[in-house]
C-alpha positions as a LaTeX table, in Angstrom:
\begin{tabular}{lrrr}
\hline
Residue & $x$ (\AA) & $y$ (\AA) & $z$ (\AA) \\
\hline
Met1 & $-149.51$ & 6.10 & 22.17 \\
Lys2 & $-150.21$ & 2.39 & 21.81 \\
Lys3 & $-148.05$ & $-0.66$ & 22.39 \\
Arg4 & $-146.88$ & $-2.41$ & 19.26 \\
Thr5 & $-147.80$ & $-6.04$ & 18.76 \\
Thr6 & $-145.15$ & $-8.73$ & 19.00 \\
Arg7 & $-145.70$ & $-9.44$ & 15.31 \\
Thr8 & $-144.93$ & $-5.81$ & 14.40 \\
Ile9 & $-141.88$ & $-5.78$ & 16.65 \\
Leu10 & $-140.57$ & $-8.97$ & 15.02 \\
Gln11 & $-141.13$ & $-7.53$ & 11.53 \\
Asp12 & $-139.20$ & $-4.40$ & 12.49 \\
Asn13 & $-136.38$ & $-6.47$ & 13.99 \\
Arg14 & $-136.07$ & $-8.56$ & 10.82 \\
Arg15 & $-135.72$ & $-5.40$ & 8.70 \\
Arg16 & $-132.76$ & $-4.20$ & 10.76 \\
Gln17 & $-129.22$ & $-5.54$ & 10.44 \\
Ser18 & $-127.08$ & $-5.48$ & 13.56 \\
Pro19 & $-123.68$ & $-3.82$ & 13.08 \\
Leu20 & $-122.35$ & $-6.57$ & 15.39 \\
Arg21 & $-123.61$ & $-9.46$ & 13.24 \\
Asn22 & $-120.46$ & $-10.28$ & 11.31 \\
Tyr23 & $-117.66$ & $-9.51$ & 13.70 \\
Phe24 & $-118.66$ & $-9.60$ & 17.36 \\
Ile25 & $-118.28$ & $-12.68$ & 19.54 \\
Leu26 & $-119.43$ & $-12.89$ & 23.15 \\
Trp27 & $-117.53$ & $-15.36$ & 25.34 \\
Leu28 & $-118.73$ & $-16.59$ & 28.73 \\
His29 & $-116.14$ & $-18.38$ & 30.87 \\
Asn30 & $-116.97$ & $-20.09$ & 34.18 \\
Ile31 & $-120.42$ & $-18.59$ & 34.52 \\
Arg32 & $-122.14$ & $-20.72$ & 37.14 \\
Ser33 & $-125.76$ & $-19.55$ & 36.93 \\
Leu34 & $-127.92$ & $-21.16$ & 34.28 \\
His35 & $-130.17$ & $-18.10$ & 34.47 \\
Asn36 & $-127.24$ & $-15.78$ & 33.67 \\
Val37 & $-126.35$ & $-17.99$ & 30.70 \\
Gly38 & $-129.96$ & $-17.87$ & 29.51 \\
Ala39 & $-129.98$ & $-14.09$ & 29.86 \\
Ala40 & $-126.72$ & $-13.90$ & 27.88 \\
Phe41 & $-128.35$ & $-15.89$ & 25.07 \\
Arg42 & $-131.25$ & $-13.47$ & 25.13 \\
Asn43 & $-128.89$ & $-10.48$ & 25.05 \\
Ala44 & $-126.89$ & $-12.08$ & 22.21 \\
Asp45 & $-130.08$ & $-12.54$ & 20.20 \\
Ala46 & $-131.34$ & $-9.02$ & 20.93 \\
Phe47 & $-128.08$ & $-7.38$ & 19.83 \\
Gly48 & $-127.55$ & $-9.68$ & 16.85 \\
Ile49 & $-124.02$ & $-10.82$ & 17.60 \\
Gln50 & $-122.10$ & $-13.30$ & 15.46 \\
Lys51 & $-121.56$ & $-16.08$ & 18.00 \\
Leu52 & $-121.59$ & $-17.00$ & 21.69 \\
Leu53 & $-118.73$ & $-19.05$ & 23.14 \\
Leu54 & $-119.19$ & $-21.03$ & 26.36 \\
Ser55 & $-116.18$ & $-22.39$ & 28.25 \\
Gly56 & $-115.04$ & $-23.70$ & 31.60 \\
Tyr57 & $-117.93$ & $-24.88$ & 33.74 \\
Thr58 & $-120.41$ & $-22.59$ & 31.99 \\
Pro59 & $-123.52$ & $-24.73$ & 31.39 \\
Val60 & $-124.64$ & $-25.28$ & 27.81 \\
Pro61 & $-128.04$ & $-25.96$ & 26.25 \\
Pro62 & $-130.21$ & $-27.90$ & 26.32 \\
Arg63 & $-131.12$ & $-27.10$ & 29.93 \\
Pro64 & $-134.60$ & $-26.07$ & 31.06 \\
Glu65 & $-133.19$ & $-23.30$ & 33.27 \\
Ile66 & $-131.34$ & $-21.77$ & 30.30 \\
Thr67 & $-134.41$ & $-21.99$ & 28.08 \\
Lys68 & $-136.64$ & $-20.45$ & 30.77 \\
Thr69 & $-134.55$ & $-17.28$ & 30.88 \\
Ala70 & $-133.52$ & $-17.28$ & 27.21 \\
Ile71 & $-137.15$ & $-17.85$ & 26.16 \\
Gly72 & $-135.85$ & $-19.86$ & 23.22 \\
Ala73 & $-133.06$ & $-17.50$ & 22.11 \\
Glu74 & $-130.58$ & $-20.37$ & 22.41 \\
Glu75 & $-132.25$ & $-21.83$ & 19.31 \\
His76 & $-131.46$ & $-18.68$ & 17.27 \\
Val77 & $-127.98$ & $-17.77$ & 18.45 \\
Ile78 & $-124.96$ & $-19.59$ & 17.04 \\
Trp79 & $-123.03$ & $-20.95$ & 20.01 \\
Gln80 & $-120.04$ & $-23.17$ & 20.59 \\
Gln81 & $-118.74$ & $-24.99$ & 23.63 \\
Val82 & $-115.01$ & $-24.35$ & 24.06 \\
Glu83 & $-112.94$ & $-27.10$ & 25.66 \\
Lys84 & $-109.57$ & $-25.31$ & 25.60 \\
Pro85 & $-109.95$ & $-21.58$ & 26.33 \\
Lys86 & $-106.28$ & $-20.72$ & 25.75 \\
His87 & $-106.34$ & $-22.39$ & 22.35 \\
Met88 & $-109.54$ & $-20.54$ & 21.47 \\
Ala89 & $-107.99$ & $-17.20$ & 22.44 \\
Leu90 & $-104.96$ & $-17.88$ & 20.24 \\
Gln91 & $-107.21$ & $-18.93$ & 17.35 \\
Leu92 & $-109.31$ & $-15.78$ & 17.68 \\
Gln93 & $-106.18$ & $-13.64$ & 17.67 \\
Lys94 & $-104.97$ & $-15.42$ & 14.52 \\
Glu95 & $-108.33$ & $-14.50$ & 12.98 \\
Lys96 & $-107.61$ & $-10.86$ & 13.91 \\
Tyr97 & $-110.12$ & $-10.64$ & 16.75 \\
His98 & $-109.31$ & $-8.14$ & 19.47 \\
Ile99 & $-110.08$ & $-9.93$ & 22.76 \\
Thr100 & $-111.47$ & $-7.55$ & 25.33 \\
Gly101 & $-112.33$ & $-8.59$ & 28.85 \\
Leu102 & $-115.20$ & $-7.01$ & 30.74 \\
Glu103 & $-113.18$ & $-6.68$ & 33.93 \\
Gln104 & $-111.97$ & $-4.07$ & 36.40 \\
Thr105 & $-108.20$ & $-4.20$ & 35.97 \\
Thr106 & $-105.30$ & $-1.82$ & 36.55 \\
Thr107 & $-105.36$ & $-1.02$ & 32.82 \\
Ser108 & $-109.07$ & $-1.18$ & 32.02 \\
Thr109 & $-110.74$ & 1.61 & 30.09 \\
Leu110 & $-114.23$ & 2.82 & 30.83 \\
Leu111 & $-116.53$ & 1.33 & 28.23 \\
Ser112 & $-117.78$ & 4.81 & 27.38 \\
Glu113 & $-114.21$ & 5.88 & 26.53 \\
Phe114 & $-113.06$ & 2.68 & 24.80 \\
Asn115 & $-112.13$ & 2.97 & 21.14 \\
Pro116 & $-112.06$ & $-0.49$ & 19.59 \\
Pro117 & $-108.83$ & $-0.86$ & 17.60 \\
Ser118 & $-110.44$ & $-3.17$ & 15.04 \\
Gln119 & $-113.86$ & $-4.20$ & 13.87 \\
Lys120 & $-113.50$ & $-7.81$ & 15.02 \\
Ile121 & $-114.12$ & $-8.00$ & 18.76 \\
Cys122 & $-114.46$ & $-10.87$ & 21.18 \\
Leu123 & $-115.82$ & $-9.76$ & 24.55 \\
Leu124 & $-114.95$ & $-12.12$ & 27.41 \\
Leu125 & $-117.04$ & $-12.20$ & 30.58 \\
Gly126 & $-115.96$ & $-14.15$ & 33.64 \\
Asn127 & $-117.39$ & $-15.66$ & 36.78 \\
Glu128 & $-120.14$ & $-13.84$ & 38.66 \\
Val129 & $-118.00$ & $-13.50$ & 41.82 \\
Thr130 & $-114.33$ & $-13.81$ & 40.83 \\
Gly131 & $-114.41$ & $-12.28$ & 37.35 \\
Ile132 & $-112.13$ & $-13.42$ & 34.54 \\
Asp133 & $-109.74$ & $-16.18$ & 35.58 \\
Asp134 & $-106.20$ & $-14.99$ & 36.29 \\
Asn135 & $-104.83$ & $-17.47$ & 33.75 \\
Leu136 & $-106.92$ & $-15.86$ & 30.98 \\
Leu137 & $-106.00$ & $-12.24$ & 31.77 \\
Pro138 & $-102.66$ & $-12.43$ & 29.88 \\
Leu139 & $-104.58$ & $-13.49$ & 26.75 \\
Leu140 & $-106.61$ & $-10.27$ & 26.70 \\
Asp141 & $-105.70$ & $-7.48$ & 24.30 \\
Ser142 & $-107.55$ & $-5.00$ & 26.49 \\
Ser143 & $-110.12$ & $-4.73$ & 29.25 \\
Val144 & $-113.11$ & $-2.47$ & 29.68 \\
Glu145 & $-115.29$ & $-1.68$ & 32.64 \\
Ile146 & $-118.72$ & $-0.19$ & 32.99 \\
Pro147 & $-118.71$ & 3.23 & 34.69 \\
Gln148 & $-120.36$ & 2.99 & 38.10 \\
Phe149 & $-121.14$ & 5.69 & 40.62 \\
Gly150 & $-122.59$ & 3.94 & 43.66 \\
Met151 & $-121.18$ & 2.23 & 46.71 \\
Lys152 & $-121.24$ & $-1.22$ & 45.12 \\
His153 & $-118.61$ & $-1.97$ & 42.50 \\
Ser154 & $-120.18$ & $-4.78$ & 40.54 \\
Leu155 & $-123.25$ & $-5.71$ & 38.52 \\
Asn156 & $-124.96$ & $-9.02$ & 37.89 \\
Val157 & $-123.14$ & $-10.64$ & 34.95 \\
Ser158 & $-126.26$ & $-10.78$ & 32.77 \\
Val159 & $-126.96$ & $-7.09$ & 33.43 \\
Ala160 & $-123.32$ & $-6.22$ & 32.70 \\
Cys161 & $-123.53$ & $-8.29$ & 29.52 \\
Gly162 & $-126.53$ & $-6.32$ & 28.25 \\
Ile163 & $-124.97$ & $-2.97$ & 29.11 \\
Ala164 & $-121.68$ & $-3.92$ & 27.43 \\
Leu165 & $-123.37$ & $-5.19$ & 24.27 \\
Tyr166 & $-125.35$ & $-1.97$ & 24.01 \\
Gly167 & $-122.15$ & 0.02 & 24.53 \\
Phe168 & $-120.44$ & $-1.83$ & 21.68 \\
Leu169 & $-123.53$ & $-1.52$ & 19.47 \\
Glu170 & $-123.37$ & 2.24 & 19.90 \\
Lys171 & $-119.64$ & 2.28 & 19.08 \\
Phe172 & $-120.08$ & 0.29 & 15.89 \\
Arg173 & $-123.01$ & 2.40 & 14.73 \\
Glu174 & $-120.59$ & 5.28 & 14.37 \\
Pro175 & $-119.75$ & 6.17 & 10.74 \\
Ser176 & $-116.11$ & 5.03 & 11.12 \\
His177 & $-117.23$ & 1.45 & 11.80 \\
Glu178 & $-120.07$ & 1.01 & 9.30 \\
\hline
\end{tabular}
């Protein structure tokens, strides 16, 4: 066994097409940490999503702290700063996106058991401490949570982002969504 070179890894990545490329949007609202935003850019690039939305007080590029964690992924991911989150949610729903919050709610489904009702998904992640704002919860079509088994009931938002994107990647690799 030998490690592959970064050149070989990049060539392999360019040959693959993400099943999330054309219909998966990641939305960060009120994420305070520039490092979490940078990590989300890196996750978005790794999983090949369509677009990243940034709203509320979520910092936007260019910022050295974002670039440090993103290692330049913010230059390769399509992103948009959203001034009016409620308007954006309504626009996404008009475009037939199913808006799913990554949040522990009274009606959330475990990510492992979630069956996306459509191919167009927007996944909303909220603040590191308080989660998705209460005023945005009514705009969600559904909510999912990551199964956890320990004493703590939360994950760092950038870790949760990566886990959730992988979960959706696996769902859309199924024959019914290809």
